[in-house]
N, C-alpha and C positions, 0 to 999 in steps of 0.2 A: 504494500500500500504506500503511495507517495505521500510526501509531506502535505501537499495541497489537499489530498483526500482525507488525511487524518485530522487536520485542523481547519476549522471553518471560520476562524476569527473570533467567535464567541461560542460559549458552550451551548446555549439554546438559541439557535437561529430562528428568528420569527419573520424574516423577509428574504427575498431572493438574493442569493450571493452572486457577486460579479467579480470575475478575475480581472483586475485592472490595477495599474501602478499609479499611485497618487503620492507625490512628494509631500512631506509634512515635517514638522518639528515637534518633538516630545520633550516636555519639561516635567520633572518629578524628582523623587528621592528613591534611593536604593534601600535594601534591607538594613544596611549599616547606618542609614540616616544621612548619606551624602547626597547633596543636591547635584543635578546634572542637567544638561541640555544637549540633545543629539538630533542630527538631521537623518531621517530615514524615509521610507516610502511604504505605503500600504500595498500589499500584494493581493488581498482578498477583502472585499468590503460589502456591506449591505446598509439598509436604512438605520439599523440599530447600532452598528459598530464596525470594527475592521480587525485585521490581523496584520502584523508588521514584524520584521526582524529587529532585534535590539542587542547591544553589547552589554546591557546592564541586567541585573537580576532584581525583579520587583517582588512585592508581596501581593498575594491574591487578595483582592478586596480593597487595595489602596487606590488612591485617586491620582491622576496625572493630568497635566495640561496638554491639549492637542491643538496644534495650529496648522491648518492646511495651507500649503504654499500655492500661489497663483502660477499659471503657465509660464510666466516670465521669470519666476524665481523670487518674486517679491513676497514679503510676509506682512501684507496689509490686512489680512483677515484676522478676526478676533480669536482669542484662545478659548477653547471649549473644555469643559470638564468631562473626563471619561474615567470609568472604573475598570480596573484590571479584573478580568473574569477567568482567564486561563493562561498558564505558563508552561511551555514545553522546553526543557533544558536541551542544550546541544548534545549530539551524539559523539562529537569529536571536538578537539580544541579549535579546529578551523571553522566550525559552524557557529551560528548565533542563536540567541534565545528567540523563540517564536511567542510573541505576546498577543493575546486576544483581549480587546477592550470593548466596553459598551458605553455608548454616549449617554449623557445624562438625560437628554431629550432627543428622541428619534427625529432625524432631519437629513435631507439630501445636501450634506456639507461637502460632498466629494465633487460636485460640479458635473454630474452625469446628465447629459443633455436630453436623453430619452429614457427615463427611468421605467422599470417594469410596472405592470398593472397593479401588483400588490403594494408597491411603493406609493403610487398615486392614490390608491384606495386608503391606505393608512394615513397618508399626509392630508387627504381631504377630510378624513375623520378627525384629525387633530387640528385642522385649520391652518396647515402650512403648505397647501398645494401650490399656491402661487409662488411661494418661495422655492419649492422643489423644482417647478418647471423652469424657473429662471436660473436654477443651478447655483444659487448663492447660499452663503452661510447664514445662520440666524443673526438677528440684530445683536449689536454689541452689548446693549443694556440688558438683554435677556440672558447673557452668559456670565456666570460668576466664576472668577478664577479660583482654582483650588487653593485651599488654605495652605499657607507656607510655601506657595509656588509663585515666583515673580512673573510678571508679564513680559519683561524685556530680556530675560536671561537668567541663568542660575545665580544665586547669591549665597551668602553664608547661611548657616543654620540659624533658626530663630532662637532668641534668648528671652527669658522671662524678665519683665521689668522689675527692678528692685523696689522693695517697699521702703517707705520713709517713716520713721517713728516720730510722732508729734508729741512733744513735751508740753505739759500744761504751763500756761503763762503764770508768772508770779501774781499774787493777789494785789488788789488795788491799795490795800493798806500798807504793803511793803514798798510799792512804787512811790506813793505819796502818803506818808504816814499822817493820819489825822490826829491832831493834838487832842481834840476834844474826845474822840471815840476811836481808839486804835483797834483795827480788826485783827482777828487771829489768823495767821497764814495757814494755808492748806498744806498738807504733807504730800510731797511728791515721792511716789514709789515706782521704781523701774526694776522689773525682774529680769533675770538672765534670758528667760524664754522670749520676752519682748525684744530684747536687744538682738538675740540670734535671729528672730523672725525679721527684724529690721534689716540685718545684713545678709539674710539667706539668699536673696536675689543676686547680690554682688558675688557671694561665694559660688553660687551655681554658675553664674556667667564666667567667672574666672576659671572654675573647674572645666566647664565646657570648652572654653578657649584653649586651655592647656591640653585637654584630651584631643581636640581637633588638630591643634598644631603638632602634637606628638605623632598622632596617627598619620597626618599628611607627610611629615618629615620621614618617618620610618617607612611608610608605604612607598613613597617615591624612591627612597634608597633601595628598598627590596625589589621594586619593579625594575629600576635601572640595573641592579645586579643580575636579576633574572634575565633581562633582555641581553645583557652582556654575555652571560653564560650561554644562552641560546644561540647568540651570534657566533661565539667561539666554537661551540659544538657543531653548528652548521658549516662553518668554514673548514673545521678539521675534517668533518665527514665528507664534504665536497672535495677537499684536496686529496683525502685518502682514496675516495672513489675514483677521482681522475687518475691518480697514479696507478691504482689497481686496474682500472679499465684500460689504460694505455699499455701496461705490461701484458694484460691478458690479450688485448688485440694484437700486439706485436708477436706474442708467443703463438697465437692461433694463426696469424698470417704466415709466420715462418713455417709452422707445421703444415699448413695447407699448401704453401709453396713447395716445400720438400716432397709432400705426397704427390703433388701435381707433376713435379719434375721427375720423380721416380716412376710415376705411371707413364709419363710420356717417354721416358727412357726405355721402359719395358716394352711399350707399344712399338717404338722405333726399332728396338732389338728384334722384336717378333717380325716386324715388316722386313727388316734386313735379312733375317733368316729365311723368310718366305721368298724374298727376291733372289737370295743365293740359291735356294732350292730350285726355283723356276729357271734361273740361269744355268744351273747344273743340268736340269732336265733338257733345256734347249741344246746345251753343249753335247749331251749324250745323244740326243736325236740327230744333231749335225754329224757327230762321229759315226752314228749308225748309217746315216745317208752316205757319208764318205766311204764307209766300208762297203756299202752296197755298190757304190760307183766303182770302187776298186775291184770288187768281185766281178762286176760287169765288164770292166776293162780287162781283167784277167781272163774271163771267159772269152772275150773277143780276141785277146791275144792267143789263147789256146786254139780258138777256131782258126785264126790266121796261120798259126803254126801248122795245124792239121791241113789247112788248105795248101800251105806251101809244100808240105810233104806230098800231098796228093798231086800238086802241080809238078813237083820234081819226079814223082812216080810215073805219072802218066806221060810226061815228056812234052815234047814241043808241039804235039798235035793240038792238044786242047789248051796249050799255054796261052795263045792269044785270047781264046774265048774265056778261059778261066781268069786270065788277068783282067779282062774287061769286067767280067762278073764280080771278081774280087774287088776291083776298084769301085765298082758300083755299090757292092755290099758294104765295103769299108766306108764309102762316102755316106751311104744311108745310115750305117751304124753310128758314124761320127756325128752326123746331123741329129740323129735321134738322141744320142748321148748328150750333145750340147744343149738341145732343146729341153730334154728331161732335167739336166743339171740346172739350167737357167730357171725352169719352172719351180723346181724344188727349192732352190736358193731364194727365189722371190717369195715363195709361199712361207718359208721359214722366217725370212726377214719380216714379212708383214705380221706373222703371228707373234714374233718377238716384240715388235713395236706395239701391237695391241695389248699384249700382256704387260708391257712396261707402262702404258697409259692407264690401264685398269688398276695396276698396283699403285700408281701415283695418285689416282683419284681416290682409291680406298684409303690410302694413308692420309690424304688431305682431309677427307670426310671424318675419319677417326680422330685426327688432331683437332678439328673444329668441334666435334662432339665433346671431346675431353675438355677443351677450353670452356665451352658453354656450361658443361656440368660443374667444372671447378668454380666458374664465376657464380653460378646459382648457389652452390654450396657455401661459398665464401659470403655472399650477400645474406643468405638465410642465417648463417652463423653469426654474422655481425648484428643483424636485427635482433636475434634472440639474446645475444649478450647485452645489447643496449637496453632491451626491455627488462632483462634481469637486473641490470645496474640501476635503472630507474626505480624498479620496485624496491630494491634494497635501500636505495637512497630515501625513498618515501617512508619505508618502514622505520629506518633509523632516525629520520627527522621527526616522525610522529612519536617514536619512543622518547627522543630527547626532549621534545616539546612537552609531552605528558609528564616526564620526570621533572622538568623545570617547573611546570605548572603546579604539580603536587608539592614540590619543595617550597615554592612561593606561597601556596595556600597554607601549608603547615607553619612556615615562618610568620605569615601574617596572623594566623590564629594564635601562635605563641606570643607574638608581639602585642596583639590585642589583649590577650590575657594579662601579660605583664603591665601594659598601660592601664588596664582596668584596676589591677591590684595597686599599682603606684598611685593612681588617681584616688582610689578608695583610702589608701593609707594617708595620702596628702590631705584628703578631705577630713579624715578623722583627726589628724594633727591640727589642721586649721580650726576645726570645731573645738578641740581641746584648748588651743591657744586663745580662741575667741571667748570661750567660757571663762578662762582665767582672766583675760583682759576685761571681760564684762564684770567679773567679781571685783577686780581691782578698781575699775571705773566706778562701780556702784559704791564701793567703800569711799573712794575719793569724793564722789558726788555727795554722799551722805555727810561726810565730814565737812565738805565745803558749805552744804546747805545749813548744817548745824552752826558753823561759824557765822554764816550770813545772818541766820535767824537770831543768833545771840547778839551780833552787832546791831541788828535792827531793834531788838528788844532793849538793848542798852540805850540806843538813841531815843527810843520811844519813852523809856523811863526817865531819861535826862530831860526830854521835852516836857513830860508831864510834871516833873519836879520844878522845872523853870516856870511853867505856866501857873503851877500852884503857888510858887513863891511870889510871882508877879501879882496874882489875885489877892494873895494875903497882904502884900504891901499896899495894894489899892484899897483894900478894906480898911487898913490901918490909917492911911493918909490919902484921901481922895484927891487932894490938890496935887500931890506928887504924881498920881496916876494920870491926871489931866495934863500935867506938864510933860510927862513922858510921852503921852499920845501926841501932844502938840509938837514935841521935838521929833517925833517919828513921822510927822507930816500928815496927821489926820485932819480932816476938814471940820469946820465948826459944826456942821450938821451931825457928823459922827460923834463930836465931843458932846453936843447938846442932846444927843439921842437919849441917853439914859435918864437925863433930867426930865424929859417930857413924859416919862412913864412907859417908854417902849420896852418891850421884853428883850433882853439881851442875855448874854451868857451869865451875868451876875445880877440881873434885875431882881428886885424884891417881890 
């Protein structure tokens, strides 16, 4: 089953799926809480969602921001919320995650010019048919960006705002002590829990910043080290494969060349032996022919000798006749011998030429066949070796990449655990230090408040004593009191006030 058949983009498809590539931008957070922004493309889509490849690992049920790019590559369309419904992990390190998301509100945001009938029916039921026919995205004010996801790009993680502890204001009696009626100051109590709650936000922000900076630093170092190791292993494997392939090709070429030369030498030796045999047979036939001719000449010589004897025997009567007949017979025999010898020689020569041409053609054809066979065998052997080398290189690269990935993941896990333990220890130490500092600050604040209240009480008592002494002096000597008031710059109305019977602080 293919990847497209196994994954439909969302788990429960409620509208017709269309296999179409639509470029878009995804903004979200991984399982580790790291923000990201990546440019990808939907490969399978419908009215409710889509499926796209991604380099990051999400959490099922998390929300991401999805922005469809325009045909020209502009990102003028608004960002829509989408929920992750299905995640298919890669089968090998070279593949990507297959993420299936569902839109928050079904709509033809993909710009399909002629949507299927069920799309139109669903959009007409939800009141978005005009928008789907136009192939535009929903209005920007109807789309809410996902929480914690920026609209213009990835940003740092969110941090909680720190709280501020509000201390009560000092009482009015302490700010402006009333001589007539001093007010009792309120007691200010600040507990360690309140102070920890006040600085909890700052502590959390500092801890998050420290964790993120440590993770980013160690993660980048680990990634760079892993990439360097993968690059070194790849270069070493490629160099080793090149050397091994060059040696194997040279060795096989030498062996094939030696085999071909040996085969050609054997065939040439066989053809030479056949040529020698045919030449020997022709020589034997020629010698047989010469023996026959010699035997014929010997027979003719015998016949001539016998005829000479008969001629000598019979005497001169038949000598002229016998001489003429003998000359005629000798002439005929000589002519017949010459013609027979000429025919036999020509025939043997023609046969030898034909045998020579036939042997030459056979040798050339055999040489050509051997060369073609050797070339085909060399070509097939080279192709087989190249395929085997490619397969070995791919296997070794895959093993090296898998090993490096496992090492990197284990080192990242160990680093994460160490960072978490360090952060937890740092947090506990900070909390301990803050508690101690809070206790010290509380004690110092209490001692300061006590000193301040004591000084205020002393000032208030001194003012009350002074006022009482002044009142007592006025009661004893009213003229002195009036003079003191006149010296102090009081108006005649204020001086005459008590005389008119007005109620004052000392009126009777």
